[in-house]
N, C-alpha and C positions, 0 to 999 in steps of 0.2 A: 307466260313465264318470262318473256322478254320485258314485260312491263314491271314485274316484281323484282328483277335482278338489280336495277339501279337503287331501289329502296333498301335492299339488303346491303349493298355496298356503302350506302350513306350511313346506315346504322353501325356497320362494322368498319369504323375508320382505322387507318393504320396507326400504330403506336407512336410513330414519329410525329404524325399530325396532331395527335392528342397532346404530346409533350410540347410541341411548338405552341399550341393554343394555350396551354397552361403557363408557359413562360411569358407569352405576350400579355396574358391577364395579370400575371405577377408584376410585370413592368408597368402596366397601366395603373395598378393599385399603388405602386410605390411612388409614382410621379407626384401626386398631390401632397403626399407626406414630405417628400424631399423638397418640393417647392415651398411649402409652408415653413419647414424648419430652416431652410436657407434664408428666406426673406425675413423672418422674425429674428433670426440670429444676427443678420446684417443690421437690422434696425436697432437692436440693443447695443451693438458695437458702435454705431454712429452716435447714438445718444450718449454713451459713457465717454468714449475716447475723442470724439470730435466736438459735440455740442458742449459737454460739461468740462472736459479737460482743456481743449484747445481754445474755446471761446469764453465760457462763463468763468472758469477758474483762472485761466492765464490772462486773456485779454481784458476781461471785465473785473478781475481781481475779486471774485466772490467764491472762494473755495467751499465755504459752508453750504451755500445755496446749491453749488454744483453737486456736493455729496448728497444732499437731500433729494435732488432731482434724480440722481442715479439710483438711490435706494427705492424711490417710488417706481421708477421704470423697471427695475429688476423684479420687484414684487408683482407688478402687472404682467411682466414677461413670463414669470413662473406660472401664474394663474392661467394665462392663455395656452401655454405649452401643455400644462398638466390637464386642463379640461379637453384640449384637442385629442390627446392620446387616450384620455380616460373615456371619451365618447367611443373611440374605436375599440378599446380593450374591453369595456363592459358589454358592448353590443346592444342591439335593440330588444332582444328577447324573442323567443319563439315557442309555440306550443310543443315543439319537439323536446323542449327542456323538461317537460313533465311526462313521465312514462305513462301515467294514467290516461292521458289524452291521445295516445297513439292507438291507431286502429290495428286490427290483426293484419298479418301479412296477406296482401291481396294482389291480384293481377289486373282486375278491372274495377273501375269505379267512375261513375259519371261526374265530371267536374262542373257540369251545368246544373245548378239547383232547380232550374225550371223544367228540366227534363226528368226522366226517371231517376230515382235515387238508389237503384239496386246495385248490389255487389255480387259478382260471381267468383267462384273459387278459381276458375281457370278460363282461358280465352275460348274454350270450346263451348261455353255456355252463353256466349254473346248473342247467338242466334235463337236462343230459347225464348219462349213467350215469357212475359213478365211474371206470370204466376209461378213459373218454374224456377225463377231466380231467387237467390237469398238476399235479404235486405240488410243494411248495416245495423249493427247492434245499437241499442239506445245509448246516448252519451251518459257519462257519469253524472247524474243529476245532483249528487251531493257536492260536486266540485265545480260545475259549470252551469250557468244560467244563460239562456239565449233570449234576446229581444229582437227578433227578425220579422220582416214583413214581406208579403207577396211571394211566399215560397210554399211549395207543396209539403215541405217538412219544416218543423220549427227549429231546425238546426242546420249547420253547414259543416262540410268536411272538405279536405283537399286531396285530390286524387294523386298529386305528385308527392306530397309529403306523407300521405296516408295518416292523417291526423285530424282530429276534430278542430274546427276553426271557430274560436270564440268570437264574440261580437267585436267589431272594429279590427279584426285580423285580416290581412291580405297576403297573398303569395307574391313575393318579390322575385322576378325572373333574374335580376342581377345578382342577388344574394343566393338564389336557388333554394329558398325555404320560405315558410310562412312567418310573418312578423307580427308580434303582439302590438296592438294599437299603432299600426304603421302610420307614420306621418309622411315620409317621403324617402327616396334614395338620394343621398348626397354624394355627387362625384368628387367633391373636395375632401371628403373623408374616406371615399371608396367603401362606404358601408351604409346600411339602412339606419334611419332615425326612427325609433319606436319607443315603447313604453319605458324600457330600462335606461336608455341613454339620452332621452329627450331633455332631461334636466341639465345634464352636462353640456348638451348641444346649445341650449338657450344661454347657459352661463358663459360658454365660450363666445357666443355672439356678443353678449353684453360686455364681457371683459375685453374682447378684442376691439369693440367700438370705443370703449373708454381708453384703452391703451393707444389706439391710433389718434384719438383726440388729444391725449396727453403729449404724444410725439409732435403733433401739429402745433400745439400751444408753445412748446419749447422751441421748436425749429423756426416757427414764424416770428417769435419774439426776438430771436437772434438776428434773423434777416431784417426785421424792422429796425433794430438798433444799428445794424451794419449800414443800411442805406440812409436812415435818418441822420446819423452822425457823420455820413460821408466817409466811412472808413475804407471804402474801396480804393481811395487814393494811396493808402499806406499798406495795404495787404491784399491778399487774394481770398476769394470766397470758395469754400469747399463745394465741389459738385455733389458730393454725397449728402450734404446738408440740404441742397436745393431739391434733390430727388426725394429725400426723406419727407420734406415738407409737402411735395406734390402727392406722393403716394399715401401719406398718412391722412390727408384730408379726403382723398378719394375712398380709401378703405373705411375711414370713419363713417362717411355718409352711407356707404353700401352696407357694411356690417351693422351699424347702428340702426338703420332703417329695417333691415331684415330681422334684427333682434327685437325691435319694438313690435313688428308685425307678429312674430312668434309669441310674444307676451300677450298680444291681443287675442290670438287664437286660443292660447292656454286659458285666459280668463273667461272665455266663452266655451271652453272645453271642446274645441274643434280641432281635428287634425287637418293637415293640408288637403288630404284626400276628401274628407267630409266637407271642407269649405268649398272646394271646387265642385263637388256634387251638388251642393246647395246652389251655387251660381248657375250651373247647367240646368237645374230644375226650374229656376226662375226664368232663364232664357227660353226654356221649352214650354213655359206656361203650364207646368204640371199642376193639376187640381188636387193631387194627392197630399201635398204639403201645405194646403191652405184650408181655412175654415171661413165661414161668413157669420158676421155678427147680426144683431137685430135689425140694423139698417141696411143689410145686404152688402156691407163692405168686406172686401177680402182681407184676411189677416193670416199671418204666418202661424203655423202650428207650434213652432218652437223646436228647440233641439232637445231630444230626450236625455242627453247626457249633461245638459246644462243644469247644475245643481247649486248655482250661486257662485259669485266671484271667489269668495274665500275657499270654499270646498274645491272648486275647480283648480285653484292655485295649489292648495296643499296636497291634492291628489298626485301631483307630479313633483313639486318642489320641496315637499316635506312640511312639517308642522312647526318648526322653530326658526328663529332668525338666523341661527348658525347654519342650518341646512339651506336657507335661502341664499345666504351670502357666500358660503364656502362650498366647494365641490365635495360634499359628503353624500354618500349613497343613502337612499331612503326607501328603496323598493325591496321586495322579498322574493326569494326563489322558492318559497314553500307553496304548495298547492292549497294548503289549509288557510293561508292568508287571503280571505275572501276578496277584499277590494284593494289589495296591495301587491298583486302578483301579475297584473295585466290580463288575467283570464276573465274576471268579472268586474263590472263597473256599476257604481251606484247610479240610479236613474231618477229623473224627475217624473214622479208618478202622475202628476197632472198632465204633462205633455204626452206621456206614454199612453194614457187612457184616450186622449184625443186622437193620437195616431191609430190606435186600435179601432176606435169608432169609425174613423174615416176609411180604414181598410175594410171594415165590415160593410159599410155603405157602398164602397166601390165594388166589392165582390158581389153584392146583391144586384147592383146595376149591371155588371158584366153578365151575370146569370140571366137577368131579364132580357138583355140584348141578345144573348145566345138563344134563349127560348123563342124570342120574336123571329130571329133569322130562321130557326128550324121550322117554325110554324109557316112562315112565308114560303120556304122551300118545299115543305110538304104540300101546301095548297097549290103551288105551281106544278108540282109533279102530278097531283091529282087531276088538274085541268088538262095537262098534256096527255095523260092516259085516257081520259074521257074522249078527247078529240080523236 
């Protein structure tokens, strides 16, 4: 009893502690938004009122050029701000958005797909033998298709969200729910990046990289003219202009590089999680993801969701140039949209058949090894009993 009491106290936390935790989480989620808004607002202020008005229009006597630069900066500023908050507002998407994917109300469900996959109605059944437990119902085959490997059941579910987990879905502890085609959790947005908002996330990175490069081009040009013409003898140089030049080149490299990497992943239909899993598998020398050609050379099996550059791109970014260039939504919230709702994904049948063949061969090998071990153990026990 003394051991169980602290656990009960941890589960039943005081209301003031819960309120304090909620308030701290709210502040943590507001910080990146406030930081981004303040920095980008300061940057457009420096561009319009210092770079364009004070230098280009006044000192260099080029008001038309200053107006054009301001209009271009405002347009890029609007696109950056809109896609940033659009990424947060739209959200990544979750299986919980589809009522048909929700499991019945349950109290127990194993979260480990490699262990038993049974569900009991109440906690009193946890000690019952597996034959006495009730198993989860079959998933709605008309709306969800699984392509999973090395699992006792050909489907997955989440014990925390009590929902079926489609392929490429992962539970995010920071968001507290499962995310469709989860890419990663981004602290600078305080939200997950997934199927529904990945397009806006990529557009934000590209817009921001271009915007920062635009700021650097304008500010560095002013600084070059200022020092090349030795204007420092007649006037002062704005510190905001110098800071803008330094920050813009830094952010341009960082955001531009991350944006291009995200485009690379998209063209190969990888999420960040899948890309890291592939790297870890290579480092671990996993034989499951390789095959051998006629010469005995090891070759990668390929990514089953890689259906070609064009289809990979259009599956997230849309089918038209307008959808590619502008922050226009192209995903569906309907469960009946087979490949446009984040629940199902088109696969490469050639790669998939190779994966299935490798899995079958690996299962056969594992079974042979298990039989061999059992035979050796039985022979050893027989010899011991005879002695």
